Structures are given as C-alpha cells and as structure tokens.
C-alpha positions as a Markdown table, in Angstrom:
| # | Residue | x | y | z |
|---|---|---|---|---|
| 1 | Met | 12.2 | -18.4 | -12.0 |
| 2 | Lys | 12.1 | -14.4 | -12.3 |
| 3 | Lys | 12.7 | -12.3 | -9.7 |
| 4 | Pro | 8.7 | -9.8 | -9.5 |
| 5 | Glu | 9.2 | -6.0 | -9.8 |
| 6 | Leu | 8.2 | -5.2 | -5.8 |
| 7 | Leu | 5.5 | -2.0 | -6.6 |
| 8 | Leu | 4.8 | 0.3 | -3.7 |
| 9 | Pro | 2.0 | 3.0 | -3.2 |
| 10 | Ala | 3.1 | 6.3 | -3.4 |
| 11 | Gly | 0.8 | 9.1 | -2.1 |
| 12 | Ser | 3.2 | 12.1 | -1.7 |
| 13 | Leu | 6.5 | 12.7 | -2.9 |
| 14 | Ser | 8.3 | 12.0 | 0.3 |
| 15 | Lys | 6.4 | 8.8 | 0.4 |
| 16 | Leu | 8.0 | 7.9 | -3.0 |
| 17 | Lys | 11.5 | 8.6 | -2.1 |
| 18 | Thr | 10.9 | 6.3 | 1.0 |
| 19 | Ala | 9.8 | 3.6 | -1.0 |
| 20 | Phe | 12.4 | 3.4 | -3.0 |
| 21 | Leu | 15.2 | 4.0 | 0.0 |
| 22 | Tyr | 13.4 | 1.0 | 1.2 |
| 23 | Gly | 14.0 | -1.4 | -1.6 |
| 24 | Ala | 11.0 | -1.0 | -4.3 |
| 25 | Asp | 11.4 | -1.4 | -7.7 |
| 26 | Ala | 8.3 | 0.9 | -8.6 |
| 27 | Val | 6.1 | 3.1 | -7.5 |
| 28 | Tyr | 2.3 | 3.8 | -8.4 |
| 29 | Ala | 1.0 | 7.2 | -7.7 |
| 30 | Gly | -2.1 | 9.5 | -8.9 |
| 31 | Met | -2.7 | 13.3 | -9.4 |
| 32 | Pro | -5.6 | 15.2 | -8.4 |
| 33 | Ala | -8.6 | 14.7 | -10.5 |
| 34 | Met | -8.3 | 11.8 | -12.8 |
| 35 | Ser | -7.0 | 9.3 | -10.4 |
| 36 | Leu | -9.2 | 6.7 | -8.1 |
| 37 | Arg | -8.0 | 8.3 | -4.9 |
| 38 | Ala | -10.0 | 11.4 | -3.4 |
| 39 | Lys | -6.9 | 14.1 | -2.5 |
| 40 | Pro | -4.0 | 13.2 | -4.0 |
| 41 | Thr | -1.4 | 15.1 | -2.8 |
| 42 | Phe | 0.9 | 15.3 | -6.2 |
| 43 | His | 1.1 | 18.1 | -8.0 |
| 44 | Leu | 2.6 | 18.6 | -11.5 |
| 45 | Glu | 5.9 | 19.6 | -10.2 |
| 46 | Glu | 6.3 | 17.1 | -7.7 |
| 47 | Met | 5.2 | 14.4 | -10.2 |
| 48 | Asn | 8.0 | 15.8 | -12.6 |
| 49 | Glu | 10.4 | 15.4 | -9.7 |
| 50 | Gly | 9.6 | 12.3 | -8.7 |
| 51 | Ile | 9.7 | 10.6 | -12.1 |
| 52 | Ser | 13.1 | 12.1 | -12.4 |
| 53 | Phe | 14.1 | 11.0 | -9.0 |
| 54 | Ala | 13.1 | 7.6 | -9.8 |
| 55 | Arg | 14.6 | 7.3 | -13.5 |
| 56 | Asn | 18.2 | 8.4 | -12.0 |
| 57 | Leu | 17.7 | 5.2 | -9.6 |
| 58 | Gly | 16.7 | 3.1 | -12.5 |
| 59 | Lys | 13.2 | 2.6 | -10.7 |
| 60 | Lys | 9.9 | 3.3 | -12.7 |
| 61 | Val | 7.0 | 5.3 | -11.9 |
| 62 | Tyr | 3.2 | 4.1 | -12.8 |
| 63 | Leu | 0.7 | 6.9 | -13.2 |
| 64 | Ala | -2.9 | 6.1 | -12.4 |
| 65 | Leu | -5.6 | 6.9 | -14.2 |
| 66 | Asn | -8.2 | 4.6 | -12.8 |
| 67 | Leu | -11.3 | 6.4 | -12.1 |
| 68 | Phe | -14.4 | 4.8 | -13.7 |
| 69 | Ser | -15.5 | 8.0 | -16.0 |
| 70 | His | -18.4 | 10.0 | -16.0 |
| 71 | Asn | -19.5 | 12.8 | -18.9 |
| 72 | Lys | -17.9 | 15.5 | -16.4 |
| 73 | Asp | -14.5 | 13.8 | -16.7 |
| 74 | Ile | -14.4 | 13.2 | -20.4 |
| 75 | Val | -13.8 | 17.0 | -21.0 |
| 76 | Gln | -10.4 | 17.0 | -18.9 |
| 77 | Leu | -9.0 | 14.2 | -20.9 |
| 78 | Glu | -7.4 | 16.2 | -23.6 |
| 79 | Asn | -5.5 | 18.4 | -20.7 |
| 80 | Phe | -4.6 | 15.5 | -19.3 |
| 81 | Ser | -3.3 | 13.6 | -21.5 |
| 82 | Lys | -0.7 | 16.6 | -22.5 |
| 83 | Thr | 0.3 | 16.5 | -19.0 |
| 84 | Ile | 1.0 | 12.6 | -19.2 |
| 85 | Lys | 2.9 | 13.1 | -22.5 |
| 86 | Lys | 5.4 | 15.9 | -20.8 |
| 87 | Leu | 5.7 | 13.7 | -17.5 |
| 88 | Asn | 6.1 | 10.3 | -19.3 |
| 89 | Pro | 5.9 | 7.6 | -16.9 |
| 90 | Asp | 6.7 | 4.5 | -17.4 |
| 91 | Gly | 3.1 | 3.1 | -17.6 |
| 92 | Ile | -0.6 | 4.4 | -17.1 |
| 93 | Ile | -3.0 | 2.4 | -14.9 |
| 94 | Val | -6.3 | 2.3 | -16.1 |
| 95 | Ser | -9.9 | 0.4 | -15.7 |
| 96 | Asp | -12.4 | 2.1 | -17.6 |
| 97 | Pro | -12.6 | 0.7 | -21.3 |
| 98 | Gly | -13.4 | 4.4 | -22.2 |
| 99 | Ile | -10.4 | 5.7 | -20.9 |
| 100 | Phe | -8.4 | 2.7 | -22.5 |
| 101 | Gln | -9.5 | 3.9 | -25.4 |
| 102 | Tyr | -9.0 | 7.2 | -25.4 |
| 103 | Val | -5.2 | 6.4 | -24.1 |
| 104 | Lys | -4.1 | 4.1 | -26.2 |
| 105 | Lys | -5.1 | 6.4 | -29.2 |
| 106 | Glu | -3.7 | 9.3 | -27.7 |
| 107 | Ile | -0.7 | 8.4 | -25.7 |
| 108 | Ser | 0.2 | 5.2 | -27.9 |
| 109 | Gln | 4.0 | 5.4 | -26.3 |
| 110 | Ile | 3.3 | 4.7 | -23.0 |
| 111 | Pro | 2.4 | 1.2 | -21.5 |
| 112 | Ile | -0.8 | 0.5 | -20.5 |
| 113 | His | -1.8 | -1.4 | -17.2 |
| 114 | Ile | -5.3 | -2.7 | -16.3 |
| 115 | Ser | -6.2 | -1.8 | -12.9 |
| 116 | Thr | -7.7 | -4.2 | -10.2 |
| 117 | Gln | -10.8 | -2.2 | -10.7 |
| 118 | Ala | -11.2 | -3.9 | -13.8 |
| 119 | Asn | -11.8 | -7.2 | -11.9 |
| 120 | Ile | -9.9 | -9.2 | -14.1 |
| 121 | Cys | -10.4 | -13.0 | -12.9 |
| 122 | Ser | -9.6 | -15.2 | -15.4 |
| 123 | Trp | -7.3 | -15.9 | -18.3 |
| 124 | Leu | -10.1 | -15.1 | -21.0 |
| 125 | Thr | -10.4 | -11.5 | -19.9 |
| 126 | Val | -6.3 | -11.1 | -19.6 |
| 127 | Asp | -6.5 | -12.0 | -23.4 |
| 128 | Phe | -9.1 | -9.9 | -24.1 |
| 129 | Trp | -7.0 | -7.2 | -22.8 |
| 130 | Lys | -3.9 | -8.3 | -24.4 |
| 131 | Asn | -5.3 | -8.3 | -27.4 |
| 132 | Leu | -6.6 | -4.7 | -27.4 |
| 133 | Gly | -3.0 | -3.9 | -26.6 |
| 134 | Ala | -2.6 | -3.6 | -22.8 |
| 135 | Asn | 0.7 | -4.4 | -21.6 |
| 136 | Leu | 0.4 | -5.3 | -17.8 |
| 137 | Cys | -3.2 | -6.7 | -16.3 |
| 138 | Val | -3.3 | -6.5 | -12.4 |
| 139 | Leu | -5.7 | -9.9 | -10.9 |
| 140 | Gly | -8.8 | -8.9 | -9.1 |
| 141 | Arg | -8.4 | -9.7 | -5.4 |
| 142 | Glu | -11.2 | -12.5 | -5.5 |
| 143 | Val | -8.6 | -14.6 | -7.9 |
| 144 | Ser | -7.2 | -17.9 | -6.1 |
| 145 | Phe | -3.5 | -18.9 | -6.1 |
| 146 | Phe | -4.8 | -22.0 | -8.5 |
| 147 | Glu | -6.7 | -19.5 | -10.7 |
| 148 | Ala | -4.0 | -17.1 | -10.9 |
| 149 | Lys | -1.3 | -19.9 | -11.5 |
| 150 | Glu | -3.3 | -21.3 | -14.4 |
| 151 | Ile | -3.9 | -17.5 | -15.7 |
| 152 | Arg | -0.4 | -17.4 | -15.6 |
| 153 | Glu | 0.1 | -20.5 | -17.4 |
| 154 | Lys | -2.5 | -19.9 | -20.3 |
| 155 | Cys | -1.1 | -16.1 | -20.9 |
| 156 | Lys | 2.6 | -16.0 | -21.0 |
| 157 | Asp | 3.2 | -12.9 | -23.5 |
| 158 | Ile | 1.3 | -10.0 | -21.1 |
| 159 | Lys | 2.7 | -9.1 | -17.5 |
| 160 | Leu | 0.8 | -9.9 | -14.7 |
| 161 | Glu | 0.5 | -8.2 | -11.3 |
| 162 | Ile | -1.0 | -8.9 | -8.2 |
| 163 | Phe | -1.9 | -7.6 | -4.4 |
| 164 | Ile | 0.4 | -9.0 | -2.2 |
| 165 | His | -0.8 | -6.6 | 1.2 |
| 166 | Gly | -3.2 | -4.1 | 2.2 |
| 167 | Ala | -7.1 | -3.3 | 3.3 |
| 168 | Met | -9.4 | -5.8 | 1.8 |
| 169 | Cys | -12.9 | -4.8 | 0.2 |
| 170 | Ile | -15.7 | -6.5 | 1.9 |
| 171 | Ser | -17.5 | -6.0 | -1.4 |
| 172 | Tyr | -16.2 | -6.7 | -4.9 |
| 173 | Ser | -12.6 | -4.9 | -5.5 |
| 174 | Gly | -13.6 | -1.6 | -4.5 |
| 175 | Arg | -17.0 | -1.5 | -6.5 |
| 176 | Cys | -19.0 | -1.2 | -3.0 |
| 177 | Leu | -22.1 | 1.1 | -3.2 |
| 178 | Met | -22.6 | 1.4 | 0.6 |
| 179 | Ser | -20.6 | 4.2 | 1.2 |
| 180 | Ala | -22.5 | 6.3 | -2.0 |
| 181 | Phe | -25.9 | 5.2 | -0.1 |
| 182 | Met | -25.0 | 6.0 | 3.4 |
| 183 | Ala | -22.7 | 8.9 | 3.1 |
| 184 | Ser | -23.0 | 9.7 | -0.7 |
| 185 | Arg | -19.6 | 9.4 | -1.4 |
| 186 | Ser | -18.7 | 7.1 | -4.2 |
| 187 | Ala | -16.1 | 4.7 | -3.9 |
| 188 | Asn | -15.6 | 4.3 | -6.9 |
| 189 | Gln | -14.6 | 8.1 | -7.5 |
| 190 | Gly | -12.1 | 7.2 | -4.5 |
| 191 | Ile | -13.9 | 9.1 | -1.6 |
| 192 | Cys | -15.0 | 5.8 | -0.1 |
| 193 | Ala | -16.7 | 6.4 | 3.8 |
| 194 | His | -15.6 | 3.2 | 4.6 |
| 195 | Ser | -19.1 | 2.4 | 6.0 |
| 196 | Cys | -18.0 | -1.4 | 6.0 |
| 197 | Arg | -16.0 | -0.5 | 9.2 |
| 198 | Trp | -18.5 | 1.5 | 10.7 |
| 199 | Lys | -20.6 | 0.2 | 14.1 |
| 200 | Tyr | -24.0 | -1.6 | 13.8 |
| 201 | Lys | -26.6 | -1.6 | 15.6 |
| 202 | Ser | -27.9 | -5.6 | 15.7 |
| 203 | Lys | -28.7 | -8.9 | 17.5 |
| 204 | Leu | -29.2 | -11.6 | 14.8 |
| 205 | Leu | -27.8 | -14.9 | 13.9 |
| 206 | Leu | -27.6 | -15.8 | 10.2 |
| 207 | Glu | -27.8 | -19.1 | 8.4 |
| 208 | Glu | -27.3 | -19.2 | 4.6 |
| 209 | Glu | -29.5 | -21.5 | 2.6 |
| 210 | Leu | -26.7 | -23.8 | 1.7 |
| 211 | Arg | -24.8 | -23.6 | 4.5 |
| 212 | Pro | -26.8 | -25.3 | 7.4 |
| 213 | Gly | -25.4 | -24.6 | 10.7 |
| 214 | Glu | -23.1 | -22.3 | 10.0 |
| 215 | Tyr | -24.0 | -19.2 | 11.6 |
| 216 | Leu | -23.1 | -15.8 | 11.1 |
| 217 | Glu | -23.5 | -14.4 | 14.5 |
| 218 | Met | -24.3 | -10.2 | 14.5 |
| 219 | Glu | -24.1 | -8.8 | 18.1 |
| 220 | Glu | -23.9 | -5.4 | 19.2 |
| 221 | Asp | -21.9 | -5.0 | 22.6 |
| 222 | Thr | -20.4 | -1.7 | 24.2 |
| 223 | Asn | -18.2 | -1.6 | 21.1 |
| 224 | Gly | -20.8 | -1.8 | 18.3 |
| 225 | Ser | -21.1 | -4.7 | 15.7 |
| 226 | Tyr | -18.5 | -4.7 | 13.2 |
| 227 | Val | -20.0 | -6.9 | 10.6 |
| 228 | Leu | -18.6 | -6.3 | 7.5 |
| 229 | Asn | -14.9 | -5.7 | 8.7 |
| 230 | Ser | -12.5 | -7.4 | 6.9 |
| 231 | Lys | -9.3 | -8.0 | 8.1 |
| 232 | Asp | -6.2 | -6.8 | 5.8 |
| 233 | Leu | -4.9 | -8.8 | 3.3 |
| 234 | Cys | -1.3 | -10.2 | 4.1 |
| 235 | Leu | 0.3 | -13.1 | 1.2 |
| 236 | Met | 3.5 | -13.4 | 3.3 |
| 237 | Pro | 3.0 | -16.8 | 4.5 |
| 238 | Lys | 2.1 | -17.7 | 1.0 |
| 239 | Leu | 4.6 | -15.2 | -0.8 |
| 240 | Asp | 6.9 | -18.7 | -1.4 |
| 241 | Lys | 4.3 | -20.3 | -4.0 |
| 242 | Ile | 3.4 | -16.7 | -5.2 |
| 243 | Leu | 7.1 | -16.5 | -6.4 |
| 244 | Ser | 7.3 | -19.6 | -7.8 |
| 245 | Ile | 5.0 | -19.4 | -10.7 |
| 246 | Gly | 6.5 | -16.2 | -12.2 |
| 247 | Phe | 4.5 | -13.2 | -11.3 |
| 248 | Asp | 5.8 | -9.6 | -13.2 |
| 249 | Ser | 4.8 | -7.3 | -10.5 |
| 250 | Leu | 3.8 | -7.8 | -6.2 |
| 251 | Lys | 1.4 | -5.1 | -5.9 |
| 252 | Ile | 1.0 | -3.2 | -2.2 |
| 253 | Glu | -1.7 | -1.3 | -1.3 |
| 254 | Gly | -2.2 | 2.2 | 0.5 |
| 255 | Arg | -1.7 | 4.8 | -1.2 |
| 256 | Asn | -3.4 | 7.1 | 1.8 |
| 257 | Lys | -1.1 | 5.2 | 4.0 |
| 258 | Ser | 1.9 | 6.4 | 6.1 |
| 259 | Gln | 5.3 | 7.1 | 5.4 |
| 260 | Tyr | 5.7 | 4.4 | 8.0 |
| 261 | Tyr | 3.5 | 2.1 | 6.2 |
| 262 | Val | 5.3 | 2.5 | 3.1 |
| 263 | Ala | 8.9 | 2.1 | 4.3 |
| 264 | Gln | 8.0 | -1.0 | 6.2 |
| 265 | Thr | 6.1 | -3.1 | 3.7 |
| 266 | Ala | 8.6 | -2.0 | 1.1 |
| 267 | Arg | 11.7 | -3.1 | 3.3 |
| 268 | Ile | 10.2 | -6.4 | 4.8 |
| 269 | Tyr | 8.9 | -8.0 | 1.5 |
| 270 | Arg | 12.2 | -6.5 | -0.1 |
| 271 | Lys | 14.1 | -9.1 | 1.7 |
| 272 | Ala | 11.4 | -11.7 | 1.9 |
| 273 | Ile | 11.8 | -11.9 | -2.0 |
| 274 | Asp | 15.4 | -11.3 | -1.9 |
| 275 | Asp | 15.9 | -14.5 | 0.8 |
| 276 | Tyr | 13.7 | -16.2 | -1.2 |
| 277 | Phe | 15.6 | -16.1 | -4.2 |
| 278 | Asn | 18.7 | -16.7 | -2.7 |
| 279 | Asn | 17.6 | -19.7 | -0.7 |
| 280 | Pro | 14.3 | -21.2 | -1.8 |
| 281 | Ser | 14.5 | -24.4 | -0.1 |
| 282 | Asn | 14.8 | -22.8 | 3.2 |
| 283 | Trp | 12.4 | -19.9 | 2.8 |
| 284 | Lys | 10.6 | -19.7 | 5.8 |
| 285 | Ser | 8.0 | -16.7 | 6.6 |
| 286 | Asn | 8.1 | -16.6 | 10.4 |
| 287 | Glu | 10.7 | -13.7 | 10.5 |
| 288 | Tyr | 8.5 | -11.4 | 8.1 |
| 289 | Glu | 4.9 | -11.7 | 9.5 |
| 290 | Lys | 6.6 | -10.9 | 13.3 |
| 291 | Glu | 7.6 | -7.3 | 11.5 |
| 292 | Leu | 4.5 | -6.7 | 9.7 |
| 293 | Met | 2.6 | -7.5 | 13.0 |
| 294 | Thr | 4.4 | -3.8 | 13.9 |
| 295 | Leu | 1.9 | -2.1 | 11.1 |
| 296 | Gln | -1.1 | -0.9 | 12.0 |
| 297 | Asn | -3.5 | -3.6 | 11.4 |
| 298 | Arg | -6.9 | -5.0 | 11.3 |
| 299 | Gly | -5.4 | -8.7 | 11.6 |
| 300 | Tyr | -4.4 | -10.5 | 8.7 |
| 301 | Thr | -5.7 | -12.9 | 6.1 |
| 302 | Thr | -4.7 | -14.3 | 3.5 |
| 303 | Gly | -7.7 | -13.7 | 1.3 |
| 304 | Phe | -8.9 | -15.4 | -1.5 |
| 305 | Phe | -6.0 | -17.2 | -1.5 |
| 306 | Asp | -7.2 | -20.5 | -1.0 |
| 307 | Gly | -10.7 | -20.3 | -2.3 |
| 308 | Ile | -13.4 | -18.4 | -0.9 |
| 309 | Pro | -13.1 | -16.9 | 2.6 |
| 310 | Arg | -14.2 | -17.9 | 5.6 |
| 311 | Gln | -15.0 | -16.4 | 8.6 |
| 312 | Glu | -11.6 | -16.0 | 9.9 |
| 313 | Ala | -11.0 | -13.2 | 7.2 |
| 314 | Gln | -13.5 | -11.0 | 9.0 |
| 315 | Asp | -13.2 | -9.4 | 12.7 |
| 316 | Tyr | -16.4 | -8.9 | 14.0 |
| 317 | Asp | -15.5 | -7.6 | 17.3 |
| 318 | Asn | -13.7 | -4.5 | 16.4 |
| 319 | Thr | -11.7 | -2.1 | 13.9 |
| 320 | Ser | -9.0 | -1.1 | 16.0 |
| 321 | Ser | -5.6 | -1.7 | 15.2 |
| 322 | Lys | -3.7 | -4.7 | 16.5 |
| 323 | Ser | -0.1 | -3.5 | 16.7 |
| 324 | Asn | 1.3 | -1.7 | 19.6 |
| 325 | Tyr | 3.8 | 0.1 | 17.5 |
| 326 | Arg | 3.3 | 3.7 | 16.0 |
| 327 | Asn | 5.0 | 6.1 | 13.6 |
| 328 | Ala | 7.4 | 8.2 | 15.7 |
| 329 | Gly | 9.0 | 10.2 | 12.9 |
| 330 | Val | 11.3 | 10.9 | 9.7 |
| 331 | Val | 14.8 | 11.4 | 9.6 |
| 332 | Lys | 14.9 | 14.9 | 7.9 |
| 333 | Asp | 18.7 | 15.5 | 8.2 |
| 334 | Asn | 21.9 | 13.6 | 9.6 |
| 335 | Ser | 24.7 | 15.9 | 10.0 |
| 336 | Asn | 27.6 | 17.3 | 12.6 |
| 337 | Gly | 26.6 | 14.5 | 14.9 |
| 338 | Phe | 22.9 | 14.8 | 15.1 |
| 339 | Leu | 19.8 | 13.5 | 13.8 |
| 340 | Val | 16.7 | 15.9 | 13.0 |
| 341 | Ile | 13.8 | 13.7 | 13.2 |
| 342 | Glu | 10.3 | 15.4 | 12.1 |
| 343 | Leu | 7.8 | 13.9 | 15.0 |
| 344 | Arg | 4.9 | 11.8 | 14.3 |
| 345 | His | 4.6 | 10.8 | 17.7 |
| 346 | Lys | 4.9 | 12.3 | 21.3 |
| 347 | Leu | 8.4 | 11.4 | 22.7 |
| 348 | Lys | 9.8 | 12.1 | 26.2 |
| 349 | Arg | 13.4 | 11.5 | 27.5 |
| 350 | Gly | 14.0 | 8.0 | 28.4 |
| 351 | Asp | 11.9 | 6.7 | 25.8 |
| 352 | Glu | 13.3 | 3.7 | 23.6 |
| 353 | Ile | 13.0 | 4.3 | 20.1 |
| 354 | Glu | 13.5 | 1.9 | 16.9 |
| 355 | Ile | 15.4 | 3.3 | 13.8 |
| 356 | Leu | 14.4 | 1.6 | 11.0 |
| 357 | Ser | 17.7 | 1.7 | 8.9 |
| 358 | Pro | 17.2 | 1.0 | 5.0 |
| 359 | Phe | 20.6 | -1.2 | 5.1 |
| 360 | Lys | 20.0 | -3.0 | 8.1 |
| 361 | Phe | 17.3 | -4.7 | 8.8 |
| 362 | Glu | 17.2 | -5.6 | 12.4 |
| 363 | Pro | 15.7 | -2.3 | 13.9 |
| 364 | Val | 18.3 | 0.1 | 15.7 |
| 365 | Lys | 17.3 | 0.8 | 19.3 |
| 366 | Ile | 18.1 | 4.3 | 20.9 |
| 367 | Val | 17.2 | 5.3 | 24.6 |
| 368 | Leu | 16.7 | 9.3 | 24.4 |
| 369 | Asn | 18.6 | 10.4 | 26.9 |
| 370 | Lys | 18.9 | 13.9 | 25.2 |
| 371 | Ile | 16.2 | 15.7 | 23.1 |
| 372 | Tyr | 17.1 | 19.0 | 21.9 |
| 373 | Asn | 14.5 | 21.2 | 20.4 |
| 374 | Lys | 15.3 | 22.0 | 16.6 |
| 375 | Asp | 14.6 | 25.1 | 16.7 |
| 376 | Asn | 16.6 | 26.4 | 19.5 |
| 377 | Asn | 18.6 | 23.9 | 20.5 |
| 378 | Lys | 17.6 | 23.9 | 24.0 |
| 379 | Leu | 17.0 | 20.4 | 25.9 |
| 380 | Ile | 13.3 | 19.1 | 27.0 |
| 381 | Glu | 12.0 | 16.6 | 28.7 |
| 382 | Glu | 8.9 | 15.6 | 26.2 |
| 383 | Ile | 7.8 | 17.1 | 23.3 |
| 384 | Ala | 4.6 | 16.4 | 20.9 |
| 385 | Pro | 3.9 | 17.1 | 17.1 |
| 386 | Gly | 1.5 | 19.7 | 18.0 |
| 387 | Lys | 2.2 | 22.0 | 15.0 |
| 388 | Ala | 3.7 | 20.9 | 11.3 |
| 389 | Asn | 6.9 | 19.8 | 10.7 |
| 390 | Gln | 7.8 | 20.0 | 14.3 |
| 391 | Ser | 11.1 | 18.4 | 15.1 |
| 392 | Ile | 13.6 | 17.3 | 17.6 |
| 393 | Lys | 17.3 | 16.9 | 17.2 |
| 394 | Ile | 19.3 | 13.7 | 19.4 |
| 395 | Pro | 22.9 | 12.8 | 19.1 |
| 396 | Ile | 23.8 | 10.1 | 17.0 |
| 397 | Thr | 27.6 | 8.8 | 17.3 |
| 398 | Asp | 27.2 | 5.0 | 16.2 |
| 399 | Asn | 26.1 | 4.0 | 13.0 |
| 400 | Ala | 25.4 | 7.2 | 11.5 |
| 401 | Ser | 25.6 | 6.3 | 8.2 |
| 402 | Leu | 22.9 | 3.8 | 8.4 |
| 403 | Phe | 20.4 | 6.5 | 8.6 |
| 404 | Pro | 20.0 | 8.6 | 5.7 |
| 405 | Glu | 17.3 | 10.9 | 5.3 |
| 406 | Asn | 13.6 | 9.7 | 4.7 |
| 407 | Thr | 14.7 | 7.1 | 7.5 |
| 408 | Ile | 11.5 | 5.9 | 9.2 |
| 409 | Ile | 11.4 | 5.7 | 13.3 |
| 410 | Arg | 9.0 | 4.0 | 15.3 |
| 411 | Phe | 7.9 | 3.6 | 19.1 |
| 412 | Lys | 6.4 | 0.9 | 20.9 |
| 413 | Ile | 3.4 | 1.7 | 23.0 |
| 414 | Leu | 3.9 | -0.5 | 26.5 |
C-alpha cells in the first residue's frame, strides 16, 4: 500500500497556508475568469506567493481551469496560458475536452488532471483520458467503492483521485440546471444559487414505478420543504477500505468554505490516514467522525459508496447545520506572552475557547479570563467581529509554541 496525497481546497492565500499547516500534501486553487468558482479571491501575486510557499515546504499546488467553455472564454485562453507558464503549478485541473486539447498543446510541460466535472465513472473513460495524455483522473462522486476498486485494478498506470468529504450535489456532479432556470446563475460557470437547498411549498407523496411501497414524502411544515437537500459527503467511516486499494489522491471539497473548515478537515483526515498506516488492523473511525461533527454540516452521508443511496442520504426537514461549534477566530501573531486573534465570532470574558493546534490532536481549552483590545491594549468584557480584521489579545503562558500563525480557534455554543 502507498500513502495517498491529502488534497485540500484553497480559496485564498490564507487558506492555502492553513491547509499546509494542518497537514495537507497539496491544495487546489483557482484564479478569476477560468476557474469553476464565481469569485476566487486568489490573484496573480498571491498565487505566485502561494506556489513558492508550497515549494519551500515540498508541497504541491494544482490550478483549476475546470470551467465548461463558451465562445467568450476562448479569447482569454492565450493570456491565461501565459500566466500558467509563469506560475508553473504542479498540475492543471480541466474538464472541458477543448480546454484539455489547448492546454496539452500550449502548456505541455505541466501535468493535466481531469476534473470530477468530466463525470468519469468507468475504467474505459479513465483509459480514454490516459491515452490522450492525462496524468490523473478524478472519479465522479457517483462511483461506488466496488466500481472504484475495479477501475484501480484495470488502470494501474495513471493516477486516480476521489472525493472523500464535502458538499454533495443532488444532481450529477455539479451539472445541475436548476440554478440556471430559477436564478439565471449557471452551476457550470461556478455561480450556483444552490436551488436544491431552498424551501419549497409542497404536500405530496411520490411512488416510483419500480419501487412500489417506497414513498417519498414531500410535505411542507413551518420550516418549508427541503425535498432536494442532500446531506454532506463524509467517507471517514469507509476510509480504511479506500486506503486499502491504493488511490493516489484523496480530495476534500470546499474552496468557498471557511478557514476553520480547511483546518479541521486537514488535521482530522491527516491523523486518520497516518494512524491507519501506522496500525491498519486496529484502525477505527469513531474518534475522527466525532471531530468532523464539530464542522458545520447538513448531516453526513457516504453517498454512492455502497451503491445508489436511499432516503437516508437526504434531509427533508431543514438545511441548518447539525453542529453547535463555530469558528471563533484565527491566530495572527504569537509573541511576548500573547496570542493576537482575528475574530470570527463574538466572545466575552468567561467564555471557553478551544485552540486547534497543528501539533496536537486534542483541542487545548482556555477560559478567557482576560481579553484585551488589540488596538489599544484595554481590557474588555466582550467583543464581536464588527469590522474587518477585528482582533483581540489574550495572555498565553502554557504551551505557547503549539499555536503558530494561522492556528484556528473554535467556540461551542451552549
């Protein structure tokens, strides 16, 4: 068995640094215009800094070029390819065959990864992309474990990647047209309105022809009806099986998610993977699943891992998070006996925070007996993140070395 690459999303430079701090081997990121995300916050200078930062750590950065192109996009390709050559990322993620053909010809020195948006669900399709010159294929979320295992067995000379955690689309790997019809926002251009999460007024019972007696209840209550709301993907309960068949890369979804999400998923899956390889026969997922529940989530499902999912993969009641933990802030400085924390949540004197050290899996709990305003050093009773970069200082005497810059802090809502 080989240890797979742990691949994290990086929607910004700070998230890139956070992902590496907490154990990611590589990140994927995008830039304006050509990435399948509407508003990536990376710009050229930051991307260049991020790639240099990764290289100094021996880590990798893959650049997403995974939009489905329209005619208007083609005119940008020449300038964009020049930018990619200057940045020289470790790989380019594409889904559009035309984009693939262009990149293969114009930027041949950089490996090409085929995006999950290309809907690769068979070994024959993997073989097709391999023969065209692809270096890695990301399997579609619709692929079951047994299908993935067969693909791995039949396609030994190309790298394979699968999603192990993140949001699930009720439609076919992001190829949904609901958002385009209902909000004039195309999911395939990275501006999905998430129409599947909306409330719908309904009171129906649906029975599919070949499933007699299986009723899909569609009934509105005071919260509405969430008939299209998928739970989030979490393959932690199946991670030992995944690791046993030799994938090259395990991918976590979420370039638009928070720094807390990046840190938590990186540190939990990092420890789970390392623990498995240290002692596979005694590996159990319970400890890691418990920590993953502290992330904001819609409930978890293993998706298509065991085949077509049943009703338990959906939440028809609401889309609210199942977690009572929130991102409290991020460490921006650790010096002179104080942590400077950039706030993400309201805090008051007497609150208990949990610091997620990148060097210690057990959260470090601290009661806020003293909170100082970072700007004027005055003691304060409570403070909320009411303006950009609102920061506080707290004294730290024990284990200060455990909390470098970009360490994440969380807060439990009682």
